[in-house]
N, C-alpha and C positions, 0 to 999 in steps of 0.2 A: 803422436798426439802431443806435440810439444811446441812451445814457442822458442824460437832462437832469438837471442838478442845480440845484434851487432851494435856495439855501444861505443860511441865516441864522446869523450868528455874533455873539453879544453877550457881552461879557466881564462877569463879576461877581466880586466878592471872596468867597472861601469863608468861611462862617460857622464860627467856632471854638466847638466845644461843649465845655464843661467839666462836671465832675461834682463836686459838693460832698460832702465827707466828712461822715458823721454824727457826732454827739457820742459820746464813748467813756466807758463806765463799767462797773462790775461786773467788776473784774479777777479776782475770786476764783471765777469760774464753773468748775465741774468739767467736764473734757472728756468725761466719760461722758454728759453731756446731749446730745452731738452724735451719738452712735451711730455712731462711725467704724468703718470696716472694717479699720483698722490699729491697732496698739498705740499708746497715747498717747505712750510714750517715744520712738517713731520719728517723731513729728511735730515738725518744726523749730520753733524758738522763734518765728520770724516768723509762721508759720501759726497757732500757738497764740494769739499776740497778736491776730491778725486775728479769730479765732473768738471768743475770750472777750470782746472789746470790741465785738462786734456787737450792736446794740440791736434790730434788726428780727428777726422770726421767722426761724429758721434752716431752710434747705432740707435736710432729712435725706436725702431721696431724690428724684432726678429720673431717671425711666426713660422712654425713648422707643423705641417699637417700630413698625416700618414693614413692611408686606407690599406688594410691588409685583408684581402679577400681570398679565401682558400689558400692561405700561406704565401700569396704573392703580394708584395708590398709596393705601393706607389707613394712616394714622398715628394712634397712640394715645399720648398724653403723660400720664404719672402724676407728680404732684408732691406730696410730703408735707412740710409745714412744721410746725415745733415752736415754740410760744411758751414760752420758758424762764422767763418772768417771771410773777409772781403776778397782775399787772394784765392786763386784756385788751389786745391789740395788733392793729393792722391788718396783715393779711397781703395782699400784692399778688402775684397770679399774672399774669405777663406772658410771652407767648410769641409769637415771630415766625413766621408761616406764609408759605409762598410766595404771591405775589400772585395766582397763578392757581388757588389751592386754595379749597375751600369747607369751613367748619366744619360738622360734621354732628352733634355732640353735645358737651354740657358738663355736668359733674356736680361738685358739692361735697359732701364728707362732713366735717361739723364737729360735734364733740361727740357723735359716734355717730349723727347724723341726716343723712339723705340729702336733698340739694337738687338736683332735676333740672331742667334747662333745657327750654324749649319754644320752637320757632320759630313766629312768628306773622307775619301780613302787616303791613306797615308801615301806620301810621295815615295818614289823609289829612292833608295840610298845612292848617293853619288860620291865619288872620291874627291877629296880635296888634295891640294898639292902635297900636304904632309902625309897623305895616305889614309887619313882617318875618314870615316863616313860621316856625312851630314845630311840633313833633310833639305829638300828643295824649298820647303816652307819651314821657316824657323819660328819658334814660339817662345813663350816665357817659361814653359815647363821644362825642367831639366830631365834628361833621359833617366837619371837615377832617382827621380822624384818618387816618393811613396805613392802607391796607387790610391791610397785612401783619401788623399788631400786634393780637393778642387780649389784652385786659387786663381784670381784675376785681379788686376789693378786697373783703375781708370781715373782720369782727371775729372774732378767735380768742380764746376764753376763756383765762384764766390757767392756766398749767401744762397746756396742752392742745395738740392738734395738729389741722391741717386737711389734707384731701386734695383735690386738684384733678385732675379727669380731663377731658382735651380730646381729641376726635378730629376729624380733618379728612381730606379726600380730594382727590386731584389726578390729573388725566390728564397724564402727562409728555409734553412736546412735543419732537419731534426737531428739533435744530438742528445744522447743520454735521456731519451724519452721526452724532450722538450724542444719547442721552437723558441728562439731568442731573437728579439728585435732590439737593436741598439740605435739610439739617436745621440749624436755628439752635440753637446752644449758647451762650446768653447769659443764664444765670440771675442775673447781677449779684451773685453772691457765690460763695464756695467751697462745694461741695456734698459732704456726707458720702459719699453713694453716687450716682455718676453712671454711667449705662449707656445705650448706644445700640445697637439691634439692627435691621439691615435685611436682609430676605429678598427676593430677586428670583427669581421663577419666570416663565418664558416658554414659550410654545408652540414657539418657534424657539430654536435654540442661541444662547447668550449669547456675544457677542464683544467684544473691546476693553474689558474691564472695567478701570477705573482709579479708585483712591481718591486724591484730591488732598490736599495739605497743608491744614491748617485755613486757611480763607479769611477774611481780616479787613481791612477798609479798602482801602488801595492795593495790597495783595498780590493782590487778585482780578484775574483776567483776563476773567471773565464772558463766556466764549464766544469770546475772542480766539484767534487762531491762534498767538499768541506762546507760547513755551515758558517755563515757570517755572524759575527757577534751582534751586529745591528741589522734587524730585518724590516724595519718600518720603511714604507715608501717615502720619497722626498716630501718635504713640507709643501703644502698647497696642492698635493696630488689628489685628484678625485677619480674614483673608480666606480663605474656603473656596469654591472654585468647581468645580462639576461642569458637565455639558453644558448642562442647562436650569435649574439651580438654583444660586444664589449666596447665601452668608450672610456678612455683614460685621458685626463687633462692635467697639465702642469703649468702654472703661471705665476712664478714668484715676482713680486714687484721689486723695484730697484733696491729697497732696503733689505728685503729678504735675500736677494742675491748677495749683497755685501756681507751678510752674516755667514754665508757659505764660503765666499771668497771675494776678494776685492780686485783680483786681476782678470776676472771674466772666465776663468777655467773651472766651470761648474762640474764638468765630468760627463759621464755617459749615463743616459736615462735608459734603463734596461727593463724590458718586459719579457717574461717567460710564460709560456702556456703550452698546453697540448689539446688535442681533440679526441673525442671518443671514437674508437675504431671498431669497424665491423670485422667479423671473422672472415677469413678466406681471401678472396682475390684482391681486395682493397677498394679504394674509392675512385670512381671514374666519373668525370664531369664533362658535359658536352655543351658547346655553345658556338653558334655561327660557323658550323662546318669544321670545327676543331675539337679535339678532346685532350684531356690531361688525366693521367692515371697515377694515383698515389698508392704505393705498395709498401706496407709496413706490418708484416705478420707479427703477432704477439704470442703465439702458442708453439713456437718451434723449440726443440731441444738444442742445447748448445753444441756446436761443432767443435771437434778438437782443433788445436791450433799449433802450427809450426811457425816460428818467426824469430826475429831479433828485436829485443826491446831495449830502450835506451833511457838514460836518465842524465840530466845535467848535474844535478846535485846528488850527493850520496844519500841524503835523507829520502829524496824522491825514489832512488833506486831501491832503497830498503822497503819503501812502501809498495813498490811494484812486486818485489819478491814475495811479499805477504799475499798478493793476489794471484799468484800462479796456482794452477789447479793440478791435481794428480792426473797424469796422462799427458801433460804438456812436456815439451823438451825445450831447452834453452841453452844459451851461451852468452858470454860477454866478450867484446873486442874493444880495446882502446887503441886509438891511433893518434900519434902526434909525429915526432921525428921517427919513432919506432912503432911498430904494430905489435901489440901484446894480446894473445888469446888466452882467456882464462883456462879453458879445457881444450888443448890442441886436438885438431882432427876429429872432433866429435861434438854431438849435442848430448846433453845429459838430461835424464828424467828428473822430475820434481820429487825429491826425497828430502827428509829433514837434514841429512848429512850434506847433500849438495847445496841446499839453501844456506847452511852454516858456512860452507866453504866459499860460496859466492859472496856472502857478506864480508868475509875476510878480504877477498879480491877487491871489492869496492872500497873498503876501508883503506887499503894500501895504495890505491890509485894516486899518482902524483903527476900533474901535467908537466911535460918537459919541453914545450914549445914546438912550433911547426904544426902543419895540418896536412896529413896524407890522406885526402878524401878518396882518391882512386884506390889506394892500397887497402883502406878499410873496407870499401865496397867489394873489392875482388876477394879479400879473405873471407868476409861473411858469406858471399855468394858461393864460394867453393864449399864451405862447410854445409850450407843448406842444400846445395845440389847433391852433394854426396849422401846426405841423410835421406833425401827424397828417393834416391835410387836404391836404398837399403830395404830389406824386408820389414824393418821396424816401422816404417812410415805407413800410416793409414791411407787408403785410397782417396778419402774425402776430407783429409785434414787440411786446414787453412795455413798456408805458409806465408810468412812475411818477415821483413827486416825493418826495424825502426832505427833510423839513422839520425844522429843529432850532432850539430857542430855550432861553434860560435866564431868560426874563422873561415877565411877563404883558402883555397888550395895553395899551399906554399912548398910542399915536399912531394917528390915524385912527379906524376903527370899534373900539370897545373892548367892546361888549356881546357876550357869548358867543353868544347865540341868533342875533344878526344875522351874526356871523362864520361860524357853521355854515351858515346859510341861504345866504350869499354863496358859501361854498365849494362846497356842493352844486350851486348854479347854475353856477359856473365849471367844475367838473369834468365835469358832464353824463354821468357814468358812463362816460367815455372812458378814464380811467386811474385809478391808485390813489395814495393819499397815505400815506406812512409818516412818523410823527412821533417826535421824540426830545426829551425834556425833561431839562435838566441843573440840578441843585441844588434848593434848597428854595423859591425864589421863582418857581414855575412853576404855571400852572393845568393840572394833570395831567388834570383831568376834561375840559377843553376839548380838549386834545391827544388824549385817548383817544377822545372822540366824533368828532373830526375824522377820525381814522384808521378807526374802525369804520364810519362812514357812507360811507366812500370806499374800501372793500375793502383797507385797509391794517392795519398794526400800530403799536403805540406802545411805546417803550422808555424806561425811566428811567435816569438816570445820577446816582448820589449824588455829593455834592460831594467826598467823600474817596476816590472811586474813580479808577481809571486811565481817564480819559475817552477818551484816544487809543486804548487797547486795546479798550475797550468799543464804541466807534464802528466800529473796524475789524472787530470781531466781528459787529456788526449788518450792516455792508456785505457781509461774507462770506456772511451768510444770504441776503440779497435780491439780491445782485449777479450771481447765476447762475441766471436763470430757465430751466427746462427745458421746461415746458409752459404753455400758456395756454388759457383757455376750456374748463376741464375739466368734463365732465358725467358723472355716474355714475348709471346707471339699473338697476333690478332688475325681475324679473318682475312684470308688472302684476297687481294684485289679490292678490299674495302677501305684500306688506309694507305697513305703515302707520306713521304717525308717524315717518317717516324724518327724521333731522336734515339739516342743510345738505348738499346733493348737487351744488351748482353752485359752482365755484371759479374765480376770475379767473386765478390763477397758481399754478404749483407750482415752488418753488425747490429748487435742489440741496441735498441733505442734510436736507430737511424731511420731513413726512409729512402725509397727509390722512387724517382719521378720520371715518367715518360710522357711525351706529348707528340701529337701528330695531326694530320689533316684527314678528314673523311672524304673518300672519293665520291660517295653518293649519299646525299642527305636523306633520300627517301627509303634507304634500307632500314628495316624494322629493328634489327638487333646486330650486335657486334660480339663475335665469339672471342673470348680471351683465355689464353692458356699460359700458365706459369710452370716451368720445370726447374728444379733445383736439387742440390744434394745436401743432406743433413746427416752427419756422421757417415755411416756406411749404408744409408738408405737414399733412394731417389724419390723425390716428391713431385707430384703433378696436381696442380690446382687449375680448374677451368670452369667457366660459366658463360652464359649469354647475357649481354647487357642490353636492356631495352632502350634504344637511343632516344626515341621521342620522349619517354618518361624522364630520362636523365636531362634532356634539354629543358623541359619544363621546370624541373627541380633546380637546375643551375640558374635559370632566368629568375626564379623566385629569390634566391639569395643574392643575386646581383641587384635586384630591386631593393632588397633589404639594405645592401651596402649604400645605395644612393640615398635612400631615406635617412639612414643613420648619419651620413655625412652632412646632409642638409639640415638636420635637426639638432637638438641638444642645446646646452647653454651657450650663449653668445659671449665670446671673449672680447675684451676691450681692444679690438683690432680694427684696422681700416677696412673699407669696402673691398679692396683688392684681396686682402687675406681671406675674407669670407668667400670671395669669388674663387679662390684656390680650392676651398672645400667643395664648392659646386663642381669645379672642373674635375677634381679627383673622383667625386662620386659618379660623374658622367662617363669617365673612361673605363669604369668597371665593366661596361658592356663588352669590352674587347679583351678581358683579362685572360681568357683561355688561349686566344691567339697570341697574346703577348708572352704568356708562359712558354709557348712553343718557340716564339722568336727569341726569348731570353736564353733558352737552352742552346743558343748559338755556341756556347762554350764547348759543346760536344765537337763542333767543327774545329774550334781552336785546339782541342786536345788531339783530334785526329791528325791535324797537320804535324804535330810533334811526333806522332807514331808512324808517319808516312815512310815507306820504304823506297819510293822513287820520287824524282823531282816532279814528274807529271801528277802523281798522286797528291803530292804536297801542294802543288799549284791549284789543283781542283778543290782541295779542302780550304785553301786560303780564299779562293774566289767565292765559294759558297758562304763562308763565314763573313767575308766582307760584304757581300750582297745583303745578307741578313742584318748586319750592323747598319747598313744604309737604309734598309727597309723600315726598321724600327727606330732609327735615329739614335742608336746606341753608341756611346763612346767606348771603344774597345781597343786592345793593343793593335788593331789593324786600321784604326781610323783616327782622325784629328777632329777637334771641334774648333771652328773658326767663327769669329764675330767681328763686325766692324766696330771701331772705337771712336768715341767722340773727339772732336778737335776743340781744345780750349785755348783761347788767345792769351797773350802775355798779361793783359789787364784783368784776367780771371773770368772773362765772359765766354760764352759759347761762340764758336765761329758761325757765321751766317750760313743758312741753308744754300747749297749750290743752286744758282739760277738756271744753269743749262742742264738739260737732261743728262743723267749719268750714262756712261758707256756700259756695255754689257760686261766689260772686264773690270768692274770696280774692285779695288783692292780690299781685302779683309785680312785681319791679323789672327794668327793662331793663338788661342788663349789657353788651351789646355790640351795635353795629349798624354796617353798612357804609353809606357815604354813597350817596344816590340823587340823581338829577337833581332840581333844585329844582322843575321843573314837573311831576314825576311825581306821580300821585295813586294812593293804594292801591286796588287792585281788591278787590271783594268776594270773600271766600273761599267757594268752592263746597264744598270737601271737603278733608279731609286724610287721605291714606292713610298708615299708619304706615311709618316708615323701616325698612329691613332692617338697619340698623346695630345690632349686638348688642354690649352691653357688660355683662359680668357683675359685679355689685356685691354684696358681703356686708354684712349689718348691722354686723358687727364688722370692724374694719379688719384686713385680712390674710386674711379668709375669702372664698373665691370659689367659687361653684357652677359646674360645667360647664354649658355651654349645653344646655338640653333639646332633644332632637331634635323636628323637626316631623313628628309621626306622627298618623295618624287616631286620634280619640278612641275608646277601647274601654270606657268606663265605662257605667253603667246607662242605659237609654233613658228613665228617668223624668226629665222635663225640661219646661221652658217656654221656647219659642223662637218666633221669627217674629212672628205677628200679634196676640197671642201664641197659639200652639197648645200645649196641654198634652198630654203623653204620660205615662202611668203603666204601668209594667211590673209584672206579678204573676207572678213566676217559678214559684211553687208551683202556681198555676192554669194556667200556660202560656197566659196571655192578656195582651193589651195593650189598654188603654183610652185613648181620647183625647177631648178636649173643647176648646172655645174659650171665652175670656172676652172679651166685647165691652165693655170698660171705656171710660172717658172719659180724654182727655189730662189728666195731672196726678194721676190716681188712684194711690194707693199700695197694692199688693196684698201680703197676707201669704202668703208661699210656704211657709215652715217656721217653726213656733212650738214651741219646747221650752225656754222660758225657765226654768221652775221646776226642771227636771231637769238636762239637759246644759248649760243656759245659752245655747243657740244660738237665734238668731232671724234669719230672712232675709226682707227686704222688697224689693219691686221697684216702681219708678216708671214709669208709662206716658207715652209721648210720642206725639203724633198725627201723621198724614200723610194726604194725599188718597188716595183709592182710585185704582188704575190705570184707564186707559180701558177701558170695557166691563164693569167690575166692578159687581155688584149692591149692593156696600156703599157707604155714604156716606163713610166714612173708615176708616183702619186705625190700629191702635195697636201700639206696640212697647215693650220695656223699654229705657229710656235710662240708668237707674241701678239698681244692685243693691247693697244694704248687708247685710253679715253682722256681727251684733253678738254678742259673747260676754261673758257676765257671770261666768264661773267660770274660774279662781279670782278674777280681778279683771276689771273692765270693759275691753274692747278692741273695736275694730271695723275692718272693711275696707269701703271704699266704692269701687265700680268703675263707671267710665264708659267709653265707647269710646276715650277719649283718655288717661285717667290712672287710677291706683289710689292711694288714700289709705290708708295703714296706720297706725293709731294703737294701738301696743302698748306696748313699753318706751319708744319714742320715736315721734314723728309723722314719717312719711316720705311724700313725694309721688313716685310712680314713674310713668314714662311707659309707655304701652302700645305704643309703637313700638320699644322696646328689650327685650332679653331680660335679665331680672333675677330673682334668687332671694334672698329675705330671710326669715330665721327670727327671729321676734320672740316667743319664748317659746311660749305656748299657741297663737298664731296664726303661720302661715307662708304666704307667697305666692310663687308662681313664675309669671313672665310669659314667654310665648313671643311675641316681637314679631310683630305683625300676625296673631296666631292665637288665643291663648286665655290665660286666667288661671286657675291652679289654687290654691284656698285650702284649707289643711288646718288642722283644729282638733283639737289634742290627739292627733294621730296616728291617730284612728279615725273621724274625720268629714272627708269631702272633697267639695268642690263644684268644678265646672268651669264657667267662664263663657266662652262663645265671643264673640269680637269680630267683629262684622259691620260692615264699612266699605266704602264705595263710592268708587271713584276719580273717576268722573264720574257722580254720581247723577242720576237722573231726578227730576221734580218730586214724584213719589210715593214716593221712596226716602229713608230716614233711616238714619244710622248707629245701630246698636242692639246689644243683648246677647242671648245665649241662656244659659239657666241649666240645668245638668245636675247631678244628684246622683250622685256617684261612689262614695262609701262612706258608709253610714248606720249602721254598727254602733254608733257612739257616741251615737246619738240614742235616746231612751227610747220605750217603748210608748205613752206619753201624748203623743207628738209630734203636732202638728196643723198646720194651714195647708192651702192649696190642693193642695200636693203631699205635705206631711208626714203628713196623715191616712191616706194609703194605704200607708205604708211597712210596716206590720205587719198589713195586712188581706189577705183573700183574697176572690175573687169567683167567681161561677158564671155559666154561660150557659145560658139556657133559651129555649123558644119558646112564644109564645102561640098558642092554636088559631086556625086560619084561619077567616075569616068570608067567606061567600058565595064569590066567585071570587078573593078575595085570597090571597096566599101567607102562610104562618105568619110571625109577627113575632118577631124575636129580642129578648130582654130580658136585662139583667144583674141578678144577685141580689147586692146590696150592702147589708150590714147590715140584712137583712130588708126591703130596699126593692127594688122592681122598676123598672128604668130602661130605657125603650125605646132601642135602639141600632141603628145601621146600619153596614155594613162600609165602611171607608175605608182610604186609603193615605197615610201621612205621610212626608215627607223630613226627616231629622234629621242632626245632625252636619255642618252647612253643606252639606247636600245630598249627602253622600258615602254615605248609607245610606237605604234605604226600609224602612218598617215597616208591616205590616198591623195595623189596630187597629179596635176597636169604638167608634164615635163616639156620644157623648151630646149631644143638642141643648140649646138654650135655656139657655146659660150653665151647663151641667152640672146642670140642675135634677134633684133627687132623687139624683144621683150624689154630690154633695158635701154635707157636713153644713150645715144652715141654708141661707141665701141668699147670693148673690154679695155683697150689701152688708155681710154680716158679716165679710168679709175685707178691708174698706177700712180703712187705718190713717191716723192723723192726721198723722204725719211719718215720715221715713225711719228714725228710731232708736226708733220705738215698739216696745216689747217687751211690751205688754199681753197678758194671757192670752186664749185663745179664750173668747168670752162665755158659752158653755155649760159651760165648765170641764172637759169631757171630749171624747172624740172620737166621741160618739154624737149622733144627731139629737135 
C-alpha cells in the first residue's frame, strides 16, 4: 500500500517573452469612431492616447456567453472589429479556449457577407521530395500550434467592419471536489464594449459557488489547495444564485479595463462550483433517446496506493512527502544523462526515517543535462512490477507512476514511437502513468500519448506559472484513490454505443461520466450496476432508473436553462450578441446527445491503444464520423472557411456574377495537430450538427430560432426516389407518379420565368437499389436551385450540406446550423438538420427537406425533398413537372369492365384519360401518409409532353416550356 514515485527533475531557464509595440500615427482620430459606452470626456488621456494611436482594427465589441447545463458548457464568442482607415487592413481574431474543449462553429461576416466554416476530415499525409509529410490542404495553423489557441486573419475593407463568431463546447471535469470553468479574456487591446455572461443550470442544487480574481501568470493556483491572498471577484462582477440556477456577469468599461491592464491581457475569468450529490449510483439524466451518467461516490474509504510521484521543484517534493500516508510505498528516480535511484531495487514504506532520507536525496539533486525519458520509464516500471509481484503488495492497491520532465528526449532512445512501444511493453497494463510537462521545450504530444496509452492523464505547466502550486494540485487529484477496477453495466439490449465504462481508478474529488443511446424509448426502467474494489473489498452498487421520470426531470432543467439565458439584465450589446444568448439557450434541448458526441475522445484514446492496424483504423473511422456529426474540430478534422477578397483600393471584390461551381475553393483556417502516422479515414457521412447560431444578413439583425415542427404545407412535392405528389384541393383528389431519370439529369420542377420570374430545377444523383428490389438503381435529388429574375436576378442553391444565397451579396450557409437571412426579394430560413424554407417576394414559398443518414447503407444517399408551400405568387401560365398542376383540376372516372375484370379507374386531365391505381405514399420525412392515384410509365399522359421535355441543360437554365403553354 505504497506510492512509488518515479521522479524526473530537469532544470531549464524560463524564456522571457516580450511584446513589440506597433508604430503610432493618426493622432487626430475622433473617439466617436470607437463607439464607446461612456462619454469621451470621461476617458482619461492615457486611454485616449492608446486608442487614437492604435493602427490595427479596433475591437468595438467582445461578447462571450456561456450556458453550462449539467456540467456541459456551450460558449459563443462574438467579436466585432472596425477598420478606421481607408485602406484595407488585416484583422486578426485570436481566442484561447480550454484544452479539453472542441470548436463546433465559426462564422465571419465581412462587408455584409457571411462566410461559414465547415469541418472536414483531415487529408492523408503525403510525402514531399524532402521526405517530410505535408497535408494536401495547407492552412495557417502550425502543426506545433498550442491546442488552446484558435486564430484566423482576414482582410477588412477600408472604413468597414468584420464580425467573428466562434462557438465551442466543453464537458467540465470535476477535480478536487469542484468544477472549474475558465474564460480567456485576452483581446490584446482595450475593447469598447466587453461583456461576459455565464449561466449555470444543474439538475442538482449548486453548491460552493466561487468567482476567483482574474487569473494571469504566476497569480494562478490552477487547482492548488493554496489560498489566494485576494479572494474578491473581479470588479463589476455580478453574481445571482438560486437553488439550481446561477448567473454571473462581468462587463468592465474601457476605463476599468485600463486600470487592470493597458495591453488587453486581462487574464482568465474563473468560476468554481460543485453540486449536491446523491448517495449511491450517481446522477443519470435522459433526453431524446440518450442518457448521461455522472458517478462520483462520496462515502468510500481510501484505497491504498502504489505509484511514482514527481516534483519539479524541491519545495513541491517536500510538500508531497508530507502528504504520504502510512501504508504507502514510494521511491524517487532522477534521470538526465544518468539515472539515479534513491532506494535501488525496492519501494520503501512511509516511515519517519525514510521520509528524512528522501528529503536528503531531494536536497542533493543536481541537474546534469540531457533527458533520458525511456531509461527513466524503464527503471521505474521495473521497480513497480517487481513490487507488485511480491507478497507485500495488496491485491487492491492502486499503482501509478508520476513522470515529469521539462525537456525532450536527448539521451538513450529518442524516437517517440519507440519510447511509446517500450513504455507499453514495460507497463503491461499493470499500473498507470501520469505525465507532467513543464515549459515550452517539451514534447507534449509524446507525454499525452504516454499517459493515454497507460490509463493516466497529462498536465501542462507553463513557464510563468506557479509550478510548485500546480504540481501540488495535481498530486492532490491523484494522491487519494478511492476505488479501482470500476465497471459500470446497464441492462443488456437496452443501450448501445455506450462510451467508456471500464475505469482503472476513481480518485477523490473527481467524477466518472458515461453516455450512451437507448435502444427503446418505451422501456420503463434501466438497470444500472457498478462494481469496483476498495482496499481488500469488492463493492457492488445497483438500482433501477425510471426512464420516463428522468426524461421529465431533464426536460424541466433544460427549460430552466433556456429561460435563464433569455432573461436577466441586458448588457449594452448589439442585437447579434443578444441573439447568441437565444441560440445557446435553444441548443440546450440536445445537450445529452452532445455530451455523448463530445465523449468522442474515448475513440481518440482507443486508437492510441490499438494493437492492430485494422483496430486502429476502426477507431479512427468512428471518431472521425462523430467529429463530423457534431461539427467538432478535433485532431482528426480540419475547419475550413471561405475568405473575402479585398481589392487594392481597400474595397470588397464584387460578388461573382456567374453561378459558382460545386468545387469552390475554401481555405483551411484552423487545425489541431494529429499524430504524424495518422491517416485520414474516408468520410462515410456527415450528420448536421445541432449547434444553432442565428445570423442576420444585416449586422445586428437576428431571427429567433425556428421551432422544429412537422411541416404543414401543401402535399404537392417531389421527394424520395423521387416520388411526385400533386394535391388538387378543389377536386379533393391527390395524384402521384414516379420519374425514373438517370443520374446527372436536371429536371424542371417549376417554370414561371416570363411572369413571376421563378424557376426551380432539381439535379438527380444515383444509388444502388436495396437488396430484393426490382429496380436496377434509384435516383434522388442532390441539388435544388431556385432562380428569380424579377426585379433582378438572384438564386438559391440547396444541397444536403449547404445553401448558397446570391441576392444582395453572396452567402454560403451551412445546413447544420439554424440561420435566417433576408436578402430582398429572396429570403431563406434553415432549421438545422431539418429543412430549408425559401420565400420569394412574400407570396411564393418552397420547403426543402434535408434527408441525411448517420450511418448510411450502400444504397442510401443524402438527398433533398421539394415541397410547394405557397403558390399564390405563381402565374396561371406556370409549368414544370409540378408547376403545371397548380391551377388545374382533375376528375376520376371508371372504364367499363371487360370479361371477368373489375372496372378500371382513370383520371381526366386536360381532356386526357390516364389509367391509375390506388397507392399510399409517405411524405414529410415519413410523418404522414397520403392516399393517391398513381400514374405509371413516367407519368405518361398525365404530364404535358414527354419526360425528356423536362430535362434542362444546367442548374440555372430558365428556358421556357418548349410548347409555350401548359397544354399538350
